[in-house]
All heavy atoms as a GROMACS GRO file, in nm:
protein
  478
    1MET      N    1  -1.903   1.384  -2.150
    1MET     CA    2  -1.856   1.522  -2.140
    1MET      C    3  -1.783   1.541  -2.008
    1MET      O    4  -1.834   1.505  -1.902
    1MET     CB    5  -1.975   1.616  -2.147
    1MET     CG    6  -1.936   1.762  -2.143
    1MET     SD    7  -2.082   1.865  -2.167
    1MET     CE    8  -2.079   1.955  -2.015
    2SER      N    9  -1.665   1.597  -2.014
    2SER     CA   10  -1.585   1.616  -1.894
    2SER      C   11  -1.621   1.746  -1.824
    2SER      O   12  -1.668   1.841  -1.886
    2SER     CB   13  -1.436   1.619  -1.929
    2SER     OG   14  -1.394   1.494  -1.977
    3ALA      N   15  -1.597   1.748  -1.694
    3ALA     CA   16  -1.615   1.867  -1.614
    3ALA      C   17  -1.479   1.912  -1.565
    3ALA      O   18  -1.395   1.828  -1.531
    3ALA     CB   19  -1.706   1.837  -1.494
    4THR      N   20  -1.457   2.044  -1.562
    4THR     CA   21  -1.332   2.097  -1.510
    4THR      C   22  -1.363   2.191  -1.396
    4THR      O   23  -1.448   2.279  -1.409
    4THR     CB   24  -1.253   2.171  -1.620
    4THR    OG1   25  -1.230   2.082  -1.728
    4THR    CG2   26  -1.120   2.222  -1.568
    5GLN      N   27  -1.295   2.169  -1.282
    5GLN     CA   28  -1.314   2.254  -1.166
    5GLN      C   29  -1.177   2.294  -1.114
    5GLN      O   30  -1.083   2.215  -1.119
    5GLN     CB   31  -1.389   2.179  -1.055
    5GLN     CG   32  -1.532   2.142  -1.092
    5GLN     CD   33  -1.588   2.037  -0.996
    5GLN    OE1   34  -1.569   1.918  -1.017
    5GLN    NE2   35  -1.655   2.081  -0.893
    6THR      N   36  -1.168   2.415  -1.060
    6THR     CA   37  -1.042   2.461  -1.002
    6THR      C   38  -1.064   2.495  -0.856
    6THR      O   39  -1.160   2.563  -0.820
    6THR     CB   40  -0.988   2.584  -1.079
    6THR    OG1   41  -0.969   2.547  -1.215
    6THR    CG2   42  -0.854   2.630  -1.020
    7PHE      N   43  -0.974   2.445  -0.774
    7PHE     CA   44  -0.976   2.471  -0.630
    7PHE      C   45  -0.842   2.533  -0.593
    7PHE      O   46  -0.743   2.514  -0.663
    7PHE     CB   47  -0.994   2.340  -0.552
    7PHE     CG   48  -1.121   2.268  -0.584
    7PHE    CD1   49  -1.126   2.176  -0.688
    7PHE    CD2   50  -1.237   2.292  -0.512
    7PHE    CE1   51  -1.244   2.108  -0.719
    7PHE    CE2   52  -1.356   2.226  -0.543
    7PHE     CZ   53  -1.359   2.134  -0.646
    8THR      N   54  -0.837   2.605  -0.481
    8THR     CA   55  -0.710   2.661  -0.434
    8THR      C   56  -0.670   2.586  -0.308
    8THR      O   57  -0.748   2.572  -0.214
    8THR     CB   58  -0.722   2.812  -0.406
    8THR    OG1   59  -0.763   2.876  -0.526
    8THR    CG2   60  -0.588   2.869  -0.361
    9VAL      N   61  -0.545   2.536  -0.308
    9VAL     CA   62  -0.492   2.461  -0.195
    9VAL      C   63  -0.381   2.544  -0.131
    9VAL      O   64  -0.295   2.597  -0.201
    9VAL     CB   65  -0.438   2.324  -0.241
    9VAL    CG1   66  -0.371   2.250  -0.126
    9VAL    CG2   67  -0.551   2.240  -0.299
   10THR      N   68  -0.386   2.555   0.001
   10THR     CA   69  -0.283   2.630   0.072
   10THR      C   70  -0.180   2.536   0.133
   10THR      O   71  -0.210   2.421   0.165
   10THR     CB   72  -0.345   2.716   0.184
   10THR    OG1   73  -0.414   2.631   0.275
   10THR    CG2   74  -0.442   2.819   0.128
   11GLY      N   75  -0.057   2.585   0.147
   11GLY     CA   76   0.048   2.512   0.217
   11GLY      C   77   0.142   2.434   0.128
   11GLY      O   78   0.240   2.379   0.177
   12MET      N   79   0.116   2.426  -0.003
   12MET     CA   80   0.207   2.354  -0.092
   12MET      C   81   0.329   2.442  -0.120
   12MET      O   82   0.314   2.558  -0.157
   12MET     CB   83   0.138   2.318  -0.223
   12MET     CG   84   0.026   2.219  -0.210
   12MET     SD   85  -0.039   2.166  -0.371
   12MET     CE   86  -0.099   2.320  -0.440
   13THR      N   87   0.449   2.386  -0.102
   13THR     CA   88   0.571   2.466  -0.119
   13THR      C   89   0.671   2.405  -0.215
   13THR      O   90   0.770   2.469  -0.249
   13THR     CB   91   0.641   2.485   0.017
   13THR    OG1   92   0.670   2.356   0.072
   13THR    CG2   93   0.554   2.564   0.114
   14CYS      N   94   0.649   2.280  -0.258
   14CYS     CA   95   0.751   2.214  -0.340
   14CYS      C   96   0.688   2.106  -0.428
   14CYS      O   97   0.569   2.077  -0.419
   14CYS     CB   98   0.858   2.151  -0.251
   14CYS     SG   99   0.794   2.016  -0.148
   15GLY      N  100   0.771   2.045  -0.511
   15GLY     CA  101   0.724   1.939  -0.599
   15GLY      C  102   0.667   1.820  -0.524
   15GLY      O  103   0.573   1.755  -0.571
   16HIS      N  104   0.722   1.790  -0.408
   16HIS     CA  105   0.670   1.678  -0.328
   16HIS      C  106   0.526   1.707  -0.284
   16HIS      O  107   0.441   1.619  -0.283
   16HIS     CB  108   0.759   1.651  -0.206
   16HIS     CG  109   0.711   1.537  -0.125
   16HIS    ND1  110   0.632   1.554  -0.013
   16HIS    CD2  111   0.726   1.403  -0.140
   16HIS    CE1  112   0.602   1.434   0.038
   16HIS    NE2  113   0.658   1.341  -0.037
   17CYS      N  114   0.500   1.832  -0.247
   17CYS     CA  115   0.365   1.873  -0.208
   17CYS      C  116   0.268   1.850  -0.325
   17CYS      O  117   0.160   1.794  -0.306
   17CYS     CB  118   0.361   2.022  -0.173
   17CYS     SG  119   0.470   2.073  -0.039
   18VAL      N  120   0.310   1.894  -0.443
   18VAL     CA  121   0.228   1.878  -0.563
   18VAL      C  122   0.201   1.730  -0.589
   18VAL      O  123   0.087   1.690  -0.616
   18VAL     CB  124   0.297   1.945  -0.685
   18VAL    CG1  125   0.227   1.906  -0.814
   18VAL    CG2  126   0.300   2.095  -0.668
   19ALA      N  127   0.304   1.647  -0.577
   19ALA     CA  128   0.289   1.503  -0.600
   19ALA      C  129   0.191   1.442  -0.501
   19ALA      O  130   0.108   1.358  -0.538
   19ALA     CB  131   0.425   1.435  -0.593
   20SER      N  132   0.200   1.482  -0.374
   20SER     CA  133   0.111   1.427  -0.271
   20SER      C  134  -0.035   1.461  -0.299
   20SER      O  135  -0.123   1.375  -0.291
   20SER     CB  136   0.150   1.482  -0.133
   20SER     OG  137   0.278   1.440  -0.097
   21VAL      N  138  -0.060   1.588  -0.331
   21VAL     CA  139  -0.198   1.631  -0.359
   21VAL      C  140  -0.249   1.563  -0.485
   21VAL      O  141  -0.361   1.512  -0.488
   21VAL     CB  142  -0.206   1.785  -0.369
   21VAL    CG1  143  -0.344   1.828  -0.418
   21VAL    CG2  144  -0.175   1.849  -0.234
   22THR      N  145  -0.166   1.559  -0.589
   22THR     CA  146  -0.206   1.495  -0.715
   22THR      C  147  -0.244   1.350  -0.692
   22THR      O  148  -0.348   1.303  -0.739
   22THR     CB  149  -0.091   1.504  -0.819
   22THR    OG1  150  -0.062   1.641  -0.843
   22THR    CG2  151  -0.131   1.437  -0.949
   23GLU      N  152  -0.161   1.278  -0.617
   23GLU     CA  153  -0.185   1.136  -0.591
   23GLU      C  154  -0.318   1.114  -0.520
   23GLU      O  155  -0.396   1.026  -0.558
   23GLU     CB  156  -0.070   1.082  -0.505
   23GLU     CG  157  -0.076   0.934  -0.480
   23GLU     CD  158   0.043   0.885  -0.398
   23GLU    OE1  159   0.154   0.940  -0.415
   23GLU    OE2  160   0.023   0.793  -0.318
   24GLU      N  161  -0.347   1.194  -0.418
   24GLU     CA  162  -0.472   1.177  -0.343
   24GLU      C  163  -0.593   1.215  -0.427
   24GLU      O  164  -0.695   1.144  -0.427
   24GLU     CB  165  -0.469   1.260  -0.214
   24GLU     CG  166  -0.371   1.210  -0.110
   24GLU     CD  167  -0.402   1.070  -0.059
   24GLU    OE1  168  -0.518   1.026  -0.062
   24GLU    OE2  169  -0.307   1.003  -0.013
   25VAL      N  170  -0.585   1.325  -0.501
   25VAL     CA  171  -0.699   1.371  -0.581
   25VAL      C  172  -0.729   1.271  -0.693
   25VAL      O  173  -0.845   1.245  -0.725
   25VAL     CB  174  -0.675   1.514  -0.635
   25VAL    CG1  175  -0.782   1.553  -0.736
   25VAL    CG2  176  -0.671   1.614  -0.519
   26GLN      N  177  -0.624   1.211  -0.751
   26GLN     CA  178  -0.645   1.115  -0.860
   26GLN      C  179  -0.721   0.991  -0.813
   26GLN      O  180  -0.776   0.919  -0.896
   26GLN     CB  181  -0.510   1.074  -0.921
   26GLN     CG  182  -0.454   1.179  -1.013
   26GLN     CD  183  -0.319   1.141  -1.071
   26GLN    OE1  184  -0.242   1.069  -1.009
   26GLN    NE2  185  -0.289   1.192  -1.188
   27GLU      N  186  -0.725   0.966  -0.682
   27GLU     CA  187  -0.796   0.850  -0.631
   27GLU      C  188  -0.947   0.871  -0.623
   27GLU      O  189  -1.022   0.776  -0.602
   27GLU     CB  190  -0.740   0.811  -0.494
   27GLU     CG  191  -0.599   0.754  -0.506
   27GLU     CD  192  -0.542   0.706  -0.374
   27GLU    OE1  193  -0.617   0.695  -0.275
   27GLU    OE2  194  -0.421   0.677  -0.371
   28ILE      N  195  -0.993   0.995  -0.641
   28ILE     CA  196  -1.137   1.022  -0.640
   28ILE      C  197  -1.198   0.960  -0.766
   28ILE      O  198  -1.146   0.977  -0.876
   28ILE     CB  199  -1.166   1.174  -0.638
   28ILE    CG1  200  -1.105   1.239  -0.513
   28ILE    CG2  201  -1.317   1.199  -0.644
   28ILE    CD1  202  -1.109   1.391  -0.516
   29THR      N  203  -1.306   0.888  -0.750
   29THR     CA  204  -1.373   0.823  -0.862
   29THR      C  205  -1.411   0.925  -0.969
   29THR      O  206  -1.471   1.028  -0.937
   29THR     CB  207  -1.500   0.750  -0.812
   29THR    OG1  208  -1.460   0.656  -0.714
   29THR    CG2  209  -1.570   0.679  -0.927
   30GLY      N  210  -1.374   0.896  -1.093
   30GLY     CA  211  -1.412   0.982  -1.205
   30GLY      C  212  -1.307   1.084  -1.245
   30GLY      O  213  -1.320   1.147  -1.350
   31VAL      N  214  -1.203   1.103  -1.163
   31VAL     CA  215  -1.100   1.201  -1.197
   31VAL      C  216  -1.019   1.152  -1.316
   31VAL      O  217  -0.972   1.039  -1.318
   31VAL     CB  218  -1.008   1.231  -1.075
   31VAL    CG1  219  -0.886   1.312  -1.118
   31VAL    CG2  220  -1.086   1.305  -0.968
   32GLU      N  221  -1.006   1.239  -1.416
   32GLU     CA  222  -0.932   1.206  -1.539
   32GLU      C  223  -0.795   1.274  -1.543
   32GLU      O  224  -0.700   1.220  -1.599
   32GLU     CB  225  -1.015   1.247  -1.660
   32GLU     CG  226  -1.145   1.170  -1.671
   32GLU     CD  227  -1.242   1.230  -1.772
   32GLU    OE1  228  -1.217   1.341  -1.825
   32GLU    OE2  229  -1.346   1.166  -1.798
   33ASP      N  230  -0.785   1.395  -1.488
   33ASP     CA  231  -0.660   1.469  -1.493
   33ASP      C  232  -0.653   1.567  -1.377
   33ASP      O  233  -0.756   1.621  -1.334
   33ASP     CB  234  -0.648   1.545  -1.626
   33ASP     CG  235  -0.512   1.612  -1.643
   33ASP    OD1  236  -0.411   1.540  -1.632
   33ASP    OD2  237  -0.507   1.734  -1.666
   34VAL      N  238  -0.531   1.588  -1.326
   34VAL     CA  239  -0.507   1.686  -1.220
   34VAL      C  240  -0.390   1.773  -1.263
   34VAL      O  241  -0.284   1.721  -1.297
   34VAL     CB  242  -0.473   1.616  -1.086
   34VAL    CG1  243  -0.448   1.719  -0.976
   34VAL    CG2  244  -0.582   1.519  -1.045
   35ALA      N  245  -0.410   1.903  -1.266
   35ALA     CA  246  -0.304   1.998  -1.300
   35ALA      C  247  -0.290   2.096  -1.185
   35ALA      O  248  -0.389   2.155  -1.141
   35ALA     CB  249  -0.337   2.070  -1.429
   36ILE      N  250  -0.166   2.111  -1.134
   36ILE     CA  251  -0.143   2.199  -1.020
   36ILE      C  252  -0.044   2.308  -1.058
   36ILE      O  253   0.062   2.281  -1.114
   36ILE     CB  254  -0.092   2.120  -0.898
   36ILE    CG1  255  -0.198   2.018  -0.855
   36ILE    CG2  256  -0.055   2.214  -0.784
   36ILE    CD1  257  -0.159   1.931  -0.737
   37ASP      N  258  -0.080   2.433  -1.025
   37ASP     CA  259   0.010   2.546  -1.042
   37ASP      C  260   0.063   2.581  -0.904
   37ASP      O  261  -0.008   2.639  -0.822
   37ASP     CB  262  -0.065   2.665  -1.104
   37ASP     CG  263   0.028   2.782  -1.128
   37ASP    OD1  264   0.132   2.763  -1.194
   37ASP    OD2  265  -0.004   2.892  -1.079
   38LEU      N  266   0.187   2.540  -0.875
   38LEU     CA  267   0.243   2.556  -0.741
   38LEU      C  268   0.245   2.701  -0.692
   38LEU      O  269   0.205   2.727  -0.579
   38LEU     CB  270   0.384   2.493  -0.736
   38LEU     CG  271   0.454   2.496  -0.600
   38LEU    CD1  272   0.372   2.422  -0.495
   38LEU    CD2  273   0.592   2.433  -0.612
   39PRO      N  274   0.289   2.800  -0.774
   39PRO     CA  275   0.295   2.938  -0.722
   39PRO      C  276   0.161   2.992  -0.674
   39PRO      O  277   0.156   3.067  -0.577
   39PRO     CB  278   0.348   3.019  -0.841
   39PRO     CG  279   0.422   2.920  -0.924
   39PRO     CD  280   0.346   2.790  -0.909
   40THR      N  281   0.051   2.954  -0.739
   40THR     CA  282  -0.080   3.008  -0.701
   40THR      C  283  -0.159   2.911  -0.613
   40THR      O  284  -0.258   2.949  -0.552
   40THR     CB  285  -0.166   3.040  -0.824
   40THR    OG1  286  -0.193   2.918  -0.895
   40THR    CG2  287  -0.096   3.138  -0.917
   41GLY      N  288  -0.118   2.784  -0.610
   41GLY     CA  289  -0.193   2.684  -0.536
   41GLY      C  290  -0.317   2.635  -0.608
   41GLY      O  291  -0.399   2.564  -0.551
   42ALA      N  292  -0.332   2.673  -0.735
   42ALA     CA  293  -0.451   2.632  -0.811
   42ALA      C  294  -0.442   2.485  -0.850
   42ALA      O  295  -0.342   2.440  -0.905
   42ALA     CB  296  -0.464   2.718  -0.935
   43VAL      N  297  -0.546   2.412  -0.817
   43VAL     CA  298  -0.556   2.271  -0.851
   43VAL      C  299  -0.674   2.257  -0.947
   43VAL      O  300  -0.789   2.277  -0.908
   43VAL     CB  301  -0.578   2.184  -0.726
   43VAL    CG1  302  -0.593   2.038  -0.764
   43VAL    CG2  303  -0.465   2.202  -0.626
   44THR      N  304  -0.644   2.226  -1.073
   44THR     CA  305  -0.749   2.213  -1.174
   44THR      C  306  -0.772   2.064  -1.198
   44THR      O  307  -0.679   1.991  -1.234
   44THR     CB  308  -0.709   2.285  -1.303
   44THR    OG1  309  -0.684   2.423  -1.272
   44THR    CG2  310  -0.820   2.275  -1.408
   45ILE      N  311  -0.895   2.022  -1.178
   45ILE     CA  312  -0.931   1.881  -1.187
   45ILE      C  313  -1.028   1.861  -1.302
   45ILE      O  314  -1.131   1.929  -1.310
   45ILE     CB  315  -0.997   1.833  -1.056
   45ILE    CG1  316  -0.904   1.861  -0.937
   45ILE    CG2  317  -1.034   1.685  -1.064
   45ILE    CD1  318  -0.972   1.845  -0.802
   46THR      N  319  -0.995   1.768  -1.391
   46THR     CA  320  -1.085   1.729  -1.498
   46THR      C  321  -1.142   1.594  -1.460
   46THR      O  322  -1.068   1.502  -1.424
   46THR     CB  323  -1.011   1.720  -1.633
   46THR    OG1  324  -0.949   1.847  -1.658
   46THR    CG2  325  -1.107   1.687  -1.746
   47SER      N  326  -1.275   1.583  -1.464
   47SER     CA  327  -1.340   1.459  -1.422
   47SER      C  328  -1.457   1.427  -1.513
   47SER      O  329  -1.504   1.512  -1.588
   47SER     CB  330  -1.388   1.473  -1.277
   47SER     OG  331  -1.472   1.587  -1.263
   48ALA      N  332  -1.502   1.304  -1.504
   48ALA     CA  333  -1.612   1.256  -1.587
   48ALA      C  334  -1.741   1.332  -1.557
   48ALA      O  335  -1.824   1.354  -1.644
   48ALA     CB  336  -1.632   1.107  -1.566
   49ALA      N  337  -1.757   1.373  -1.432
   49ALA     CA  338  -1.875   1.448  -1.388
   49ALA      C  339  -1.829   1.546  -1.280
   49ALA      O  340  -1.724   1.525  -1.220
   49ALA     CB  341  -1.981   1.354  -1.331
   50PRO      N  342  -1.904   1.654  -1.255
   50PRO     CA  343  -1.863   1.747  -1.150
   50PRO      C  344  -1.841   1.675  -1.018
   50PRO      O  345  -1.918   1.586  -0.980
   50PRO     CB  346  -1.980   1.845  -1.141
   50PRO     CG  347  -2.042   1.840  -1.277
   50PRO     CD  348  -2.027   1.696  -1.321
   51LEU      N  349  -1.735   1.714  -0.948
   51LEU     CA  350  -1.701   1.651  -0.822
   51LEU      C  351  -1.767   1.724  -0.706
   51LEU      O  352  -1.785   1.846  -0.710
   51LEU     CB  353  -1.549   1.653  -0.801
   51LEU     CG  354  -1.466   1.576  -0.903
   51LEU    CD1  355  -1.318   1.598  -0.875
   51LEU    CD2  356  -1.499   1.428  -0.899
   52ASP      N  357  -1.796   1.650  -0.602
   52ASP     CA  358  -1.846   1.708  -0.478
   52ASP      C  359  -1.726   1.772  -0.408
   52ASP      O  360  -1.623   1.708  -0.390
   52ASP     CB  361  -1.906   1.595  -0.392
   52ASP     CG  362  -1.970   1.648  -0.265
   52ASP    OD1  363  -1.980   1.770  -0.248
   52ASP    OD2  364  -2.009   1.563  -0.183
   53GLU      N  365  -1.739   1.898  -0.371
   53GLU     CA  366  -1.627   1.968  -0.307
   53GLU      C  367  -1.579   1.894  -0.181
   53GLU      O  368  -1.460   1.895  -0.152
   53GLU     CB  369  -1.665   2.112  -0.272
   53GLU     CG  370  -1.547   2.191  -0.217
   53GLU     CD  371  -1.576   2.338  -0.196
   53GLU    OE1  372  -1.664   2.394  -0.264
   53GLU    OE2  373  -1.509   2.397  -0.111
   54SER      N  374  -1.669   1.828  -0.110
   54SER     CA  375  -1.628   1.757   0.011
   54SER      C  376  -1.532   1.644  -0.019
   54SER      O  377  -1.441   1.614   0.059
   54SER     CB  378  -1.750   1.706   0.089
   54SER     OG  379  -1.820   1.610   0.012
   55ALA      N  380  -1.548   1.580  -0.137
   55ALA     CA  381  -1.456   1.472  -0.177
   55ALA      C  382  -1.318   1.529  -0.206
   55ALA      O  383  -1.216   1.470  -0.168
   55ALA     CB  384  -1.511   1.399  -0.299
   56VAL      N  385  -1.314   1.645  -0.272
   56VAL     CA  386  -1.186   1.710  -0.302
   56VAL      C  387  -1.120   1.754  -0.172
   56VAL      O  388  -1.001   1.733  -0.150
   56VAL     CB  389  -1.206   1.829  -0.396
   56VAL    CG1  390  -1.074   1.903  -0.420
   56VAL    CG2  391  -1.266   1.781  -0.529
   57LYS      N  392  -1.199   1.813  -0.083
   57LYS     CA  393  -1.148   1.860   0.046
   57LYS      C  394  -1.087   1.744   0.125
   57LYS      O  395  -0.977   1.755   0.180
   57LYS     CB  396  -1.261   1.926   0.125
   57LYS     CG  397  -1.220   1.987   0.258
   57LYS     CD  398  -1.339   2.059   0.322
   57LYS     CE  399  -1.300   2.142   0.442
   57LYS     NZ  400  -1.272   2.062   0.561
   58ALA      N  401  -1.156   1.632   0.127
   58ALA     CA  402  -1.106   1.515   0.200
   58ALA      C  403  -0.975   1.464   0.141
   58ALA      O  404  -0.882   1.430   0.214
   58ALA     CB  405  -1.212   1.404   0.199
   59ALA      N  406  -0.966   1.462   0.009
   59ALA     CA  407  -0.843   1.416  -0.058
   59ALA      C  408  -0.727   1.510  -0.029
   59ALA      O  409  -0.616   1.466   0.001
   59ALA     CB  410  -0.866   1.404  -0.208
   60VAL      N  411  -0.753   1.640  -0.035
   60VAL     CA  412  -0.649   1.740  -0.009
   60VAL      C  413  -0.602   1.729   0.136
   60VAL      O  414  -0.482   1.734   0.165
   60VAL     CB  415  -0.701   1.881  -0.042
   60VAL    CG1  416  -0.609   1.990   0.012
   60VAL    CG2  417  -0.719   1.897  -0.193
   61GLU      N  418  -0.696   1.713   0.228
   61GLU     CA  419  -0.660   1.700   0.369
   61GLU      C  420  -0.585   1.570   0.396
   61GLU      O  421  -0.493   1.568   0.479
   61GLU     CB  422  -0.784   1.712   0.458
   61GLU     CG  423  -0.838   1.854   0.459
   61GLU     CD  424  -0.965   1.873   0.541
   61GLU    OE1  425  -1.022   1.774   0.590
   61GLU    OE2  426  -1.007   1.990   0.555
   62GLU      N  427  -0.618   1.464   0.324
   62GLU     CA  428  -0.547   1.337   0.337
   62GLU      C  429  -0.400   1.355   0.298
   62GLU      O  430  -0.311   1.292   0.354
   62GLU     CB  431  -0.614   1.231   0.248
   62GLU     CG  432  -0.554   1.093   0.258
   62GLU     CD  433  -0.575   1.025   0.393
   62GLU    OE1  434  -0.676   1.051   0.460
   62GLU    OE2  435  -0.487   0.944   0.429
   63ALA      N  436  -0.376   1.445   0.201
   63ALA     CA  437  -0.238   1.474   0.159
   63ALA      C  438  -0.166   1.567   0.255
   63ALA      O  439  -0.046   1.588   0.245
   63ALA     CB  440  -0.239   1.534   0.018
   64GLY      N  441  -0.242   1.626   0.349
   64GLY     CA  442  -0.182   1.712   0.450
   64GLY      C  443  -0.196   1.861   0.424
   64GLY      O  444  -0.123   1.942   0.482
   65TYR      N  445  -0.290   1.899   0.338
   65TYR     CA  446  -0.308   2.039   0.301
   65TYR      C  447  -0.453   2.081   0.320
   65TYR      O  448  -0.537   1.999   0.355
   65TYR     CB  449  -0.260   2.064   0.157
   65TYR     CG  450  -0.117   2.017   0.141
   65TYR    CD1  451  -0.090   1.888   0.096
   65TYR    CD2  452  -0.011   2.097   0.180
   65TYR    CE1  453   0.041   1.842   0.088
   65TYR    CE2  454   0.120   2.052   0.174
   65TYR     CZ  455   0.145   1.924   0.128
   65TYR     OH  456   0.273   1.878   0.122
   66GLN      N  457  -0.483   2.207   0.294
   66GLN     CA  458  -0.617   2.259   0.312
   66GLN      C  459  -0.666   2.329   0.186
   66GLN      O  460  -0.587   2.390   0.115
   66GLN     CB  461  -0.618   2.363   0.426
   66GLN     CG  462  -0.572   2.314   0.560
   66GLN     CD  463  -0.673   2.223   0.627
   66GLN    OE1  464  -0.793   2.248   0.619
   66GLN    NE2  465  -0.626   2.118   0.690
   67LEU      N  466  -0.798   2.322   0.162
   67LEU     CA  467  -0.856   2.407   0.057
   67LEU      C  468  -0.863   2.549   0.113
   67LEU      O  469  -0.892   2.567   0.230
   67LEU     CB  470  -0.998   2.361   0.021
   67LEU     CG  471  -1.014   2.234  -0.062
   67LEU    CD1  472  -1.161   2.212  -0.095
   67LEU    CD2  473  -0.932   2.240  -0.191
   68ALA      N  474  -0.835   2.645   0.028
   68ALA     CA  475  -0.841   2.786   0.072
   68ALA      C  476  -0.986   2.829   0.087
   68ALA      O  477  -1.075   2.775   0.025
   68ALA     CB  478  -0.770   2.875  -0.030
   0.00000   0.00000   0.00000
């Protein structure tokens, strides 16, 4: 059974930003899908099991952005 969680990321302004965040988040173990809505900053992650927010935060920061 998959888990879906949505986080808000600040500072994304373009497609490159979306690609950077997507790439880093997809490296988290168990992540199956990442969907980003650029205008709202919503990052919806589908994973095999619920993710630890600290793992998502670290991935987002690695891409150069912050969780809201």
